C-alpha positions in Angstrom: -0.1 -0.3 -0.2 1.2 3.2 -1.1 2.4 5.6 2.2 0.1 8.4 2.6 1.7 12.1 3.3 -0.1 14.6 5.4 -0.3 17.6 3.6 -1.8 20.6 5.8 -5.0 22.5 4.8 -3.4 26.2 3.2 -4.6 28.6 5.2 -5.1 26.7 8.3 -2.5 28.3 11.3 -3.4 25.8 14.5 -2.8 27.6 18.1 0.4 26.8 18.8 1.5 28.7 15.7 0.7 31.7 17.4 2.3 30.7 20.7 5.3 32.6 20.0 3.3 35.9 19.7 2.1 35.6 23.4 5.5 35.0 24.1 6.7 38.2 23.0 3.7 39.7 25.2 4.6 38.3 28.0 8.2 39.5 27.4 6.7 42.9 26.7 4.7 42.7 30.1 7.7 41.6 31.9 9.5 44.6 30.6 6.8 47.1 31.4 6.5 45.7 34.9 10.7 46.6 35.5 9.6 49.9 33.8 6.7 50.5 36.0 7.8 49.2 39.5 10.7 51.8 40.5 8.6 54.5 39.4 5.9 53.0 42.3 8.8 53.3 44.8 9.7 56.6 44.2 6.0 57.8 44.1 5.5 55.8 47.0 8.5 57.8 48.7 6.7 61.3 47.9 3.5 60.2 49.6 5.3 58.9 52.4 7.1 62.1 53.1 3.8 64.9 52.8 5.7 67.2 51.2 4.3 67.9 47.6 4.7 71.3 47.9 8.5 70.9 48.1 8.8 68.7 45.1 10.2 70.6 41.8 7.8 71.0 39.0 9.1 67.9 37.2 8.8 65.8 40.6 5.4 67.6 41.2 4.7 66.1 36.9 5.8 62.7 37.8 3.6 62.7 41.1 0.3 63.5 38.9 0.9 61.4 36.5 1.2 58.4 39.2 -1.4 59.7 40.6 -3.6 59.4 38.0 -2.6 55.6 36.5 -2.9 54.3 40.0 -5.6 56.1 41.6 -8.2 53.3 40.1 -6.8 51.0 41.6 -6.1 52.1 45.1 -6.6 55.5 47.3 -4.1 54.3 49.3 -0.6 54.3 47.1 1.3 54.4 50.5 0.1 50.5 51.5 -2.1 49.8 48.5 0.4 49.6 45.9 2.3 46.8 47.2 1.3 43.7 45.5 4.3 43.4 43.1 7.4 44.4 44.1 11.0 43.7 44.0 12.9 42.4 39.8 13.0 39.6 38.2 16.2 38.7 40.8 13.7 38.2 43.7 10.5 40.1 44.7 7.0 39.5 46.0 4.2 38.4 43.3 0.9 39.4 45.7 1.6 37.8 48.7 4.4 34.9 47.0 8.2 35.2 47.7 9.9 34.1 43.9 13.5 34.1 43.5 15.7 33.1 40.3 17.3 29.8 41.1 20.4 31.9 40.7 20.0 34.3 43.4 19.8 31.6 45.3 22.7 29.8 44.8 25.0 32.5 44.2 23.4 33.7 48.3 24.4 30.3 49.6 27.6 30.4 47.9 28.4 33.5 49.5 27.7 32.9 53.4 27.7 29.2 53.3 24.2 29.2 54.9 20.7 28.2 54.4 18.5 30.7 55.0 15.2 28.3 54.1 12.6 31.3 53.6 14.9 32.3 50.6 15.6 28.7 49.3 11.8 28.0 49.2 11.6 31.1 47.1 13.5 29.5 44.3 11.3 26.4 44.9 8.2 27.3 41.9 11.2 28.8 39.9 13.2 25.2 39.9 9.7 22.8 39.4 8.8 25.3 35.9 12.4 24.2 35.0 12.1 21.1 35.7 9.2 20.4 34.1 9.2 23.1 31.5 12.7 23.5 30.6 14.3 27.1 30.5 11.3 28.7 30.0 12.4 31.6 32.2 15.1 32.4 29.2 12.4 32.5 26.8 9.6 33.5 27.9 10.6 35.5 31.6 13.8 37.7 31.4 13.9 40.4 30.0 17.2 40.8 28.8 15.7 38.7 26.0 13.2 41.0 25.1 16.4 43.2 24.5 18.7 40.7 23.2 15.8 39.8 20.4 15.2 43.3 19.4 19.3 43.6 19.2 19.1 40.4 16.8 16.8 42.5 14.6 19.4 44.8 14.2 21.8 42.6 13.3 20.0 40.8 11.2 20.2 44.6 9.1 23.1 45.2 9.7 24.2 41.7 7.9 21.6 42.8 5.1 24.1 46.0 4.7 26.8 44.6 4.1 28.3 43.7 7.6 28.8 40.7 8.2 29.5 40.0 11.8 28.7 37.6 14.9 29.1 34.6 12.9 31.4 33.2 15.2 30.6 29.7 17.1 32.0 29.0 20.3 31.7 26.0 22.9 28.6 25.9 24.6 29.9 24.4 27.6 32.2 28.1 28.5 29.1 29.0 30.2 29.0 26.0 32.6 32.6 27.4 33.5 31.3 31.0 34.3 28.6 29.8 36.5 31.4 27.7 38.1 33.7 30.5 38.1 31.2 32.9 39.8 29.9 30.9 42.5 33.5 30.1 43.3 34.3 34.0 43.7 31.3 34.5 45.5 32.3 32.2 48.3 35.5 33.5 48.0 34.5 37.0 48.5 31.1 36.5 50.4 29.5 38.7 47.7 27.1 37.4 45.2 29.4 37.6 41.9 27.0 36.2 40.1 25.0 38.9 39.8 27.4 41.7 38.7 27.1 39.8 35.1 23.7 38.3 34.6 21.6 40.5 32.6 18.3 39.8 34.4 19.7 41.1 37.8 21.5 43.9 36.1 18.6 45.2 33.9 16.6 44.8 36.7 19.0 47.3 39.0 19.7 49.4 35.9 16.6 50.9 35.3 16.1 51.0 39.6 19.2 53.5 38.9 17.9 55.1 36.1 14.5 56.0 37.5 14.7 56.6 41.0 18.2 57.7 41.0 17.9 59.6 37.8 21.7 57.6 36.6 22.6 54.5 35.3 25.9 52.3 37.2 28.5 50.6 36.0 25.9 47.5 34.8 24.7 49.6 32.0 27.9 49.6 30.5 28.8 46.1 31.1 25.1 45.4 29.3 25.0 47.3 26.2 29.1 45.4 25.7 26.3 41.9 25.8 24.7 43.2 22.8 27.9 44.4 21.4 29.1 40.8 21.9 25.7 39.5 20.3 26.0 41.4 17.4 30.1 41.4 16.3 30.9 38.1 17.8 28.1 35.6 17.8 24.5 36.0 17.8 23.1 35.7 20.6 26.3 34.8 22.4 26.3 36.1 25.9 23.0 33.8 26.2 24.9 31.0 24.4 27.9 30.8 25.8 28.4 33.4 28.7 25.3 34.0 31.2 25.8 31.8 34.2 22.1 31.8 34.5 21.4 30.5 30.8 24.3 27.8 32.6 21.6 27.2 35.3 18.3 26.7 33.7 20.0 24.3 30.8 21.3 21.8 33.6 17.7 22.3 35.2 15.8 21.5 32.0 18.0 18.5 30.6 15.3 16.1 31.6 12.3 18.7 31.1 9.0 17.2 30.0 7.4 19.4 27.6 9.9 19.7 24.7 9.5 20.8 21.1 8.8 17.4 18.4 9.1 17.0 14.7 6.4 14.9 13.1 8.7 14.3 9.6 5.5 13.1 8.0 4.8 16.5 7.6 8.7 18.3 7.6 9.6 19.6 3.8 13.4 20.2 5.6 13.1 24.3 4.5 15.8 24.6 7.2 13.3 27.7 8.3 13.1 26.5 11.8 17.0 26.6 11.9 17.7 29.7 10.4 15.0 31.3 13.1 16.7 29.5 16.3 18.3 32.1 18.0 20.3 28.9 20.0 21.9 27.4 17.1 20.2 24.6 17.6 19.1 21.9 14.6 15.4 21.5 15.2 15.5 19.8 11.4 17.2 16.9 12.5 15.5 16.7 16.1 18.8 18.2 18.0 17.1 20.5 20.6 18.9 19.3 23.6 19.2 20.9 27.0 19.9 23.9 25.5 16.3 24.9 23.8 14.5 27.3 25.7 11.3 26.5 24.2 10.7 29.5 22.9 8.5 28.5 20.0 10.0 30.7 17.0 10.4 27.4 15.2 6.8 26.2 15.6 5.8 29.6 14.3 7.9 29.7 11.3 7.7 26.2 10.6 5.4 26.6 6.9 3.8 22.9 7.0 3.4 22.3 10.8 6.0 19.8 11.5 6.9 20.9 14.8 4.6 21.3 18.0 4.9 20.3 21.9 4.9 17.0 23.5 5.9 15.3 26.4 8.9 12.9 26.8 12.2 13.0 29.2 14.4 12.7 25.9 14.6 14.5 22.5 13.5 11.7 19.3 16.7 11.3 17.9 17.6 12.1 14.3 14.1 11.0 12.2 16.2 11.5 8.8 14.5 13.8 6.2 11.4 15.2 5.9 8.9 13.2 4.5 7.6 16.6 2.1 11.1 17.4 1.0 12.8 16.9 -2.1 15.5 14.3 -1.1 13.5 11.9 0.6 11.0 11.8 -2.2 14.2 11.8 -4.3 15.0 8.2 -2.3 11.7 6.8 -2.5 11.0 7.2 -6.1 14.5 5.2 -6.3 13.3 2.8 -4.5 10.0 2.5 -6.2 12.4 2.1 -9.6 14.3 0.0 -7.9 11.6 -2.9 -7.0 
């Protein structure tokens, strides 16, 4: 009996192909939250001081704007705006304390102690990573929001003939960065990994810029990571240097949620490989622990051959897609031989 090849119906877009739009919405909301939180903190300080007349004209305009923005939600901004505090490094979300696992690990290394309330605050992020993989990197990290916009800048430069950012380094280097960061934290008694961890840097620098009217040295470091991505390697900092990326990759190695390829619908167009910011090979089922389940490859696939599935391991290389020219030639040659 002749093999039936499933060809997707033109014009129909499965819901999973819209996941990347949802991811961008989440990233935008997280970044907007990081902008809003220091503004709320500054506004609460002004309210608590009861000194509106002593504020400068610019500060009064800011006060009036925040009052207009928050008055529909609370009549007591000094206490009523405390539902969300902190950053993506560590914060409180409607009474639930959540911390980045790297923050907890760095604190343990720096202090040689286990402060259990802080340790437990990383339990939900760790459990989510064990089940869903490196989703923090793909769906929540505020640096991802900026790095992916930066990738568009790099693409425009390449179209202009500036062929930068093509290097491929050893992905294992970021595990060395994580190890050295924890060792330095233990030696000097401070959380050194926070100095080079982009989500922590962005949270701090946005606070400095809004609440203190200036930037710290972390802003310079983050700009250097953007330049590294443009001039050296696409998403190079996340791929090769980020200590948090290293930790999340290790935690998500045996995740349950994985992107799978339906080889019957694959046409080997390479669009999934081209869109992957981490240089993986979805077209040959090579996702591995580096995959952050961002769903960009799912959105890019014209034949809906990629989708999420439940498994603790990636499928081995299934070979050529059944809609691709190479598979069809081999199939035709096999029929002629028989």
